[in-house]
ZADO-1210 file (C-alpha; in nm, 4 decimals, padded with zeros to 6 digits):
<atoms>
<atom x="-01.5579" y="-00.1226" z="-01.0560" code="MET" pos="1"/>
<atom x="-01.2884" y="-00.2201" z="-00.8470" code="PRO" pos="2"/>
<atom x="-01.5338" y="-00.3070" z="-00.5630" code="TYR" pos="3"/>
<atom x="-01.7874" y="-00.6079" z="-00.5446" code="MET" pos="4"/>
<atom x="-02.0423" y="-00.5140" z="-00.2559" code="VAL" pos="5"/>
<atom x="-02.1799" y="-00.7549" z="-00.0222" code="PHE" pos="6"/>
<atom x="-02.4808" y="-00.6283" z="00.2040" code="CYS" pos="7"/>
<atom x="-02.5352" y="-00.7503" z="00.5555" code="THR" pos="8"/>
<atom x="-02.7827" y="-00.7050" z="00.8728" code="ASP" pos="9"/>
<atom x="-02.5165" y="-00.4669" z="01.0318" code="ASP" pos="10"/>
<atom x="-02.3425" y="-00.3025" z="00.7188" code="GLY" pos="11"/>
<atom x="-02.1524" y="-00.3830" z="00.4198" code="MET" pos="12"/>
<atom x="-01.8636" y="-00.5673" z="00.2839" code="CYS" pos="13"/>
<atom x="-01.6502" y="-00.4234" z="00.0114" code="LEU" pos="14"/>
<atom x="-01.4062" y="-00.6382" z="-00.1830" code="TYR" pos="15"/>
<atom x="-01.1313" y="-00.4519" z="-00.3685" code="ASN" pos="16"/>
<atom x="-01.0544" y="-00.6774" z="-00.6500" code="TYR" pos="17"/>
<atom x="-00.7213" y="-00.4618" z="-00.6510" code="SER" pos="18"/>
<atom x="-00.5717" y="-00.5458" z="-00.3268" code="THR" pos="19"/>
<atom x="-00.8012" y="-00.8550" z="-00.2783" code="TYR" pos="20"/>
<atom x="-00.9206" y="-00.7335" z="00.0464" code="GLU" pos="21"/>
<atom x="-01.2607" y="-00.7332" z="00.2194" code="THR" pos="22"/>
<atom x="-01.3087" y="-00.4527" z="00.4556" code="ASN" pos="23"/>
<atom x="-01.6300" y="-00.4005" z="00.6885" code="PHE" pos="24"/>
<atom x="-01.8664" y="-00.0451" z="00.6706" code="TYR" pos="25"/>
<atom x="-02.1237" y="00.0443" z="00.9233" code="THR" pos="26"/>
<atom x="-02.3754" y="00.3228" z="00.9618" code="TYR" pos="27"/>
<atom x="-02.4921" y="00.2852" z="01.3179" code="GLY" pos="28"/>
<atom x="-02.5118" y="-00.0884" z="01.2850" code="ASN" pos="29"/>
<atom x="-02.8280" y="-00.0317" z="01.0615" code="LEU" pos="30"/>
<atom x="-02.8757" y="-00.2915" z="00.7795" code="PRO" pos="31"/>
<atom x="-02.8073" y="-00.2428" z="00.4175" code="ILE" pos="32"/>
<atom x="-03.0390" y="-00.3410" z="00.1717" code="GLN" pos="33"/>
<atom x="-02.8917" y="-00.2907" z="-00.1290" code="SER" pos="34"/>
<atom x="-02.6053" y="-00.0903" z="-00.3035" code="ALA" pos="35"/>
<atom x="-02.4866" y="-00.0014" z="-00.6095" code="THR" pos="36"/>
<atom x="-02.2005" y="00.2176" z="-00.8192" code="HIS" pos="37"/>
<atom x="-02.3308" y="00.5702" z="-00.8818" code="LEU" pos="38"/>
<atom x="-02.0022" y="00.6751" z="-01.0204" code="ASN" pos="39"/>
<atom x="-01.6283" y="00.6698" z="-01.0020" code="ALA" pos="40"/>
<atom x="-01.6290" y="00.8004" z="-00.6529" code="GLU" pos="41"/>
<atom x="-01.9931" y="00.7046" z="-00.5095" code="LYS" pos="42"/>
<atom x="-02.1957" y="00.4389" z="-00.4402" code="MET" pos="43"/>
<atom x="-02.5663" y="00.4696" z="-00.3289" code="LEU" pos="44"/>
<atom x="-02.6424" y="00.2513" z="-00.0415" code="VAL" pos="45"/>
<atom x="-03.0263" y="00.1713" z="00.1228" code="ILE" pos="46"/>
<atom x="-03.0351" y="00.1578" z="00.4794" code="LEU" pos="47"/>
<atom x="-03.3560" y="00.0260" z="00.6248" code="GLY" pos="48"/>
<atom x="-03.5053" y="-00.1772" z="00.9387" code="ASP" pos="49"/>
<atom x="-03.8106" y="00.0661" z="01.0166" code="GLY" pos="50"/>
<atom x="-03.6562" y="00.3192" z="01.1830" code="SER" pos="51"/>
<atom x="-03.6467" y="00.7052" z="01.1287" code="TRP" pos="52"/>
<atom x="-03.2956" y="00.6486" z="00.9314" code="SER" pos="53"/>
<atom x="-03.4360" y="00.4345" z="00.6451" code="ASP" pos="54"/>
<atom x="-03.3359" y="00.5856" z="00.3325" code="GLY" pos="55"/>
<atom x="-03.1096" y="00.6429" z="00.0532" code="ILE" pos="56"/>
<atom x="-02.7568" y="00.7672" z="00.1253" code="TYR" pos="57"/>
<atom x="-02.4266" y="00.7747" z="-00.0606" code="THR" pos="58"/>
<atom x="-02.1245" y="00.5954" z="00.0361" code="PHE" pos="59"/>
<atom x="-01.7825" y="00.7532" z="-00.0463" code="ASP" pos="60"/>
<atom x="-01.5546" y="00.5161" z="-00.1746" code="ILE" pos="61"/>
<atom x="-01.2645" y="00.7844" z="-00.1184" code="GLN" pos="62"/>
<atom x="-01.3258" y="00.8491" z="00.2616" code="THR" pos="63"/>
<atom x="-01.5384" y="00.5132" z="00.3185" code="PHE" pos="64"/>
<atom x="-01.7880" y="00.7161" z="00.4859" code="LYS" pos="65"/>
<atom x="-02.1714" y="00.7038" z="00.4669" code="ILE" pos="66"/>
<atom x="-02.3747" y="01.0440" z="00.4072" code="SER" pos="67"/>
<atom x="-02.5558" y="01.2586" z="00.1764" code="GLY" pos="68"/>
<atom x="-02.8933" y="01.1467" z="00.2875" code="PHE" pos="69"/>
<atom x="-03.0732" y="01.1607" z="-00.0697" code="LEU" pos="70"/>
<atom x="-03.4545" y="01.0372" z="00.0228" code="LEU" pos="71"/>
<atom x="-03.6613" y="00.9776" z="00.2995" code="LYS" pos="72"/>
<atom x="-04.0338" y="00.9186" z="00.3610" code="GLU" pos="73"/>
<atom x="-04.1692" y="01.0465" z="00.6737" code="THR" pos="74"/>
<atom x="-04.4763" y="00.9360" z="00.7030" code="THR" pos="75"/>
<atom x="-04.4219" y="00.5802" z="00.6072" code="LYS" pos="76"/>
<atom x="-04.1357" y="00.3121" z="00.5483" code="TYR" pos="77"/>
<atom x="-04.1135" y="00.2470" z="00.1607" code="PHE" pos="78"/>
<atom x="-03.7457" y="00.1379" z="00.1043" code="ILE" pos="79"/>
<atom x="-03.7302" y="-00.1963" z="-00.0716" code="GLY" pos="80"/>
<atom x="-03.4560" y="-00.4772" z="-00.1200" code="LEU" pos="81"/>
<atom x="-03.3421" y="-00.3861" z="-00.4507" code="SER" pos="82"/>
<atom x="-03.2362" y="-00.0307" z="-00.6077" code="LEU" pos="83"/>
<atom x="-03.3419" y="-00.1663" z="-00.9348" code="MET" pos="84"/>
<atom x="-03.6964" y="-00.1259" z="-00.7692" code="LYS" pos="85"/>
<atom x="-03.6926" y="00.2417" z="-00.7094" code="LEU" pos="86"/>
<atom x="-03.5107" y="00.3556" z="-01.0562" code="LEU" pos="87"/>
</atoms>
């Protein structure tokens, strides 16, 4: 994959190996707990800080937008620090 991901308390930074540039992306300034490549066009990201928006989302590498809410628990907060723990 052409990107390295750094998760932060208010989004994530993507380092592009091809251009040697780092860009920051956010979704409502929510912390991104973990991220991993899903396929050539998308990544899975875990957003969570104990709020209604906690869940697993997709991040489109072509448009650089977070969308596609995949999983949410409505009665309690369950998002962990690693996608590996969920798979």
